[in-house]
Structures are given as C-alpha cells and as structure tokens.
C-alpha positions, 0 to 999 in steps of 0.5 A: 527770743521769738517768743518774748518779743512783739512782732513789729515786723510781721511779714517784712522781708530784710537784708542784712549784710556781714550777717553770719556773726557779730552785730549783723547776726544779731540783727537778723535774729532780732528783725526775724524775731519781730516777724521779719523774712530775713535773709542772711549773708557773709563772704563765705557760705559756710559761715551762712549756712552755720548761721542760718542753721542755727537761727532756723532751729530757733523757728526763725524764717531766714534763708541765707546767700553768698555775698561779698558786697564789693562784688557786683555779680555776688551782690546782684545774686544777693536782691535776686534770691531774695525776690525769688524766695520772699516776694520782694524787699522792705529792709536793707541794713547795711552791715559790712565792714573790714579794718584790715590795719591799725595805725595813723592815718598818714601810715595807711597805704594806698591799697589798704585805703581803696579795700577800706573803702570799697568795702565800708563805703562803695559797697553800703552805696551801691546796696543803696542804690540796687535796694530802692527800686525793690523797696520803692515796689513795696510802698516804702521802708528802710535803708539802715547803715551801721556806722560806729563811735569811731566815725565820731573822731580818730580812734586812738588811746594814749599809745596802744596801737591796736586802738588807733585805727584811722583810716577805718574812722574816717570811712565811718565817718563817711556814712554820715554823710551818705545817710543824710544824703540818701534820706533826701533822695529817698524820702518822696518814696517813703523810704527812710534812710538812717544810720547807726553808730555802736560803740565798743561791742563785745564781737570777734571784730573788736576781740583785740580791745578786750582781750589786752588788759592794757587796751580793755582798761583804756576802752572802759576808761572812755565809757561812762557805763563801764562796759562793753555793749552786747550785740543783741543792744545794738540790734535793738535800735536797728530793729526799732529804726526798721519798725514804724515806732521810727516812721518820723526819723529818717537821715538821723544816726543814732549812738548806741555808745555806753555814753561815750560821746560825751566824753569824746 
C-alpha cells in the first residue's frame, strides 16, 4: 500500500483512536501510507504493539500508545507522547466506540446507556477539546469523527435482535451534531471538523451481522451494492477529509453506505 498511494499527508502527525484493528487500523495504515506520522492507540497494549509491529514491517512511520478514551490520564498521556515523539498534532480521528448490548432503546439499562455515551460521545468531545490547542499551534488541521449509518435511524431489521442497537444509534446521531458545533467553533483556527458515517463494514465489531445467515441476508437487502464494505474503503474517505483535497469541507458528514441511505 505504501508504494501505491500518493503522499498527500507527508510530515503530518495523526492520532487514530481504537486503531489496533478494524476500521481504525485501516485508517491508520492509509494515513501512514499517505506520508503521515501516525499514533496507534487502543485499550489493550498488546493489541497496540501487534498493530505497530505489522505497520512498521510495511515501512510505515507509526508509534503506539495505550489509551482508553474514557480515561483522562490515558488521553493526557496519548497527547503527551504524540508531541514528544512527533513534535505536534495535525489530525485527530476519533474512532473508538462501544455497543455492549442489542435491543430496543427502552430496554437499555441506565448503566449501559451511560457506558455507550461515555465512550461514543463524551470521549469524542473531550478528545476534540484536548486536541484543538495542539492542532491550532500547527496552523490548522483536521478533526474527524467516525459515526455510523446507524446514526440516521434506529438499526432494526424485522425481529432480528442482533441488528437492534437503538441506544448505539442515538449516540452516533449525536456525533452529527457535535461535528457541526465543533466545526463552527474551530473554523477561524483553520481546523476543519468532519464526520464519516460508514455503512456495514466487514470487521470484528460487526461480525454478528455476517456470521448469521439470516442477519446477513437482511443486511444485504438494505444495501443496493449488495455487499458489506471493506475497512480500507472507509479509510479512503477519512484520508480524503484529512487532506488538502477537502480544504473547503467542514461541518459535514460523509456517508459511505453502499447506497443504504437511499433505502431508509
């Protein structure tokens, strides 16, 4: 990959949260292939180290930092290590998310609701708040939130319980509004703030949707392209938003859903 992609992010510094696997890993790999110095982070150090080793073997400039995005000390250390190792910050990709249960929204317990919003919403807000001064020092840059097609509607297909994640959907809807609000606050600092809403992506996070034949058939029925996305396809959208090619785009959400939104 590193030899087949242009170097539009040369010498930029990027943090990608939850990037030891799945969409986050693909984003980190793509940004690094574009020339960025990338900080891999995730909750478990062993997973971070594994991802760093894989990307380093590909000749990419990455380091790893353990970070649970809901832990203030971990976030502070993430930014501190980034500045110490790479000299600053230009790009933040807030990708961490959790969805511990499936079910209707009124079946969601208060503790689960709090956990979903702490990770999916509050941590994204705090990461942006803490990253903004560092990006401002570099003369501007980009913040990108990773939401979901589920943010556009409560994700329910018939009576398939594994596809009902209404509390998660609401948290992802909030990211659309957070994007607009933060973009307005930071526009004068030359910091662009955008959001990506992936459709169904073939990752471990979504495996319940394609390991069950019934759920997979129901999912494909909603997607005009008749397939799930691969993580690098979402990474390409993020790379575009982080680059100067998107210099006139801020406060927007780009949906990459295989046409799914046309069937809502």
